[in-house]
C-alpha angles and dihedrals in degrees: 000000000000116000121245089254091056090046092055091050091049092050092049091051090049094052092050092048091054094043092248094127127056133178114243110266123225116236113252126233129221120217113204127192126184119188114186111216102165135051115176142167124027097341124114116221090229091059092048091050088052089055091053091052095043117122086216093064108118135191113207121193120191122201125200122207117253090220131020108236115175112239092014115048097002143033129213118240130186119249129206133282090007142325132051143244139203117258117199120243101229120208119218127198119192124200125192142149115008091005087074117064113212129195112168106297095350126098124194129184141155130230128196123228110246121221114248090004136091127212108258108174144352123204135182119218132184131161113249137184119274120256143137112295093012124123113244144250088358143000108254115189128182112234101172134009119187093336124203110279093220142039138014111302136189128189142155118264120209133167135170125207102178097248093047143001133215134203139176150134121291122201126177127173130186114222092244094049126118120253099255121089119233107218123208107214117220115246126234114269096040130101098254137072131179114254095178141325092297104021136072133198116220130207113271115229137177106270090237098046093103090063089070088072097030091059095042098100091047096050092041091065136053119288110278120251091226108027120199119260113288092020125119125179126207134186132190121234129205135308090058122205122251132315089028098048108129093013127119109244117203104165112046121154139133122188119201109196129185112224132175107291098009145339140281133212119211117186135180129185136176121183137173134202116197118196132180117309115357097329112132132168127191135192128188132184133189121175143162125203129187104210102318095330121101116239100175137355128189120184128176128184122187135179126193130193095342120143088006096300144052118260120226116268113263113212131175129183126178135177131189135198125234091265091057097253118138110254102176138009129178123181115182132185105184114312098342110084123182110212129196112191116174091193095054092043087067090065106052093160091060100033106033119198117000132175115280122241112290121249115277091233091059093050094044091050090055092048092048092050093053093040090059089055092048090051089052090055092050097041094243097130122101111235129011128343101058110096113143127218112194 
């Protein structure tokens, strides 16, 4: 008969053979590196460098459980009007101070793999000064979202915050990964292009373009009774200038805002023309100017139940750079837009064939149409149609 010692050896060999025994595995680590390569909009590089050096800069990693187990990785909550569901117990790791290595505009940090959890997201947060179009009370930027669970990965990182935008190179490597980096190539239509194995080129924009969106809620409503400092509101009065003469105007507001180094005008208009029967036509305009230079124009023209049918929507959108060159132009008649994108044209291999630049006469006609409306707001026209309400 086999001895008890021999029996134990035989049992151990059997469990290994059938995969019933496994050596304890060591938790992996994830090394993350973020190198900022682009600072755009109304953000000075000196202020950004101060953010990178701030002792209040924080990295926050959120882990999601692999399985929802009530009382361990999840909790049960009541749902209305009846029933319940399991809510995951997220695990959050916060890094600050010496846990974050800094070298100029590069951040490096290490995260530990968590048992029974997977890394779900990584964010950077740092307090910043208040200002129009700026997140408050802190800048919070997504670094990783559901990252790859294996390998050494590289991708572009881009984020827009109205008043400014940031871009850079993201690298993250698991401790059991091979040496080579797996690069994720940017797709056509985005704001990033590869400029080399380690560098990216980011879409150039007018520094004030973000104010088009930041001022949307203000210009979309009536002029405030007590406007903020540096803010002036204007409204047109009848008779309106062409092409709105004889139309009913419901949204009608221009904001003139003083900003460091100049001023911007943000206008918004919505008008209707009702004919006999059910015929109705609408026109809407949204525009931003820096000084007297256009930054962005959006125009939409619709027609409903006129001449026995509805005409396709006519939409135009144009954007310019600080030097006055056209950066983007979209002309749409119904569902077939023609898009000119100077940034994507520079990457024919990724983007293929795109629309050529529009004719200068077409672009100048759009600018002249919106400029007449702006002059009516500001009372710069000769003749009727230029009464100002401040």
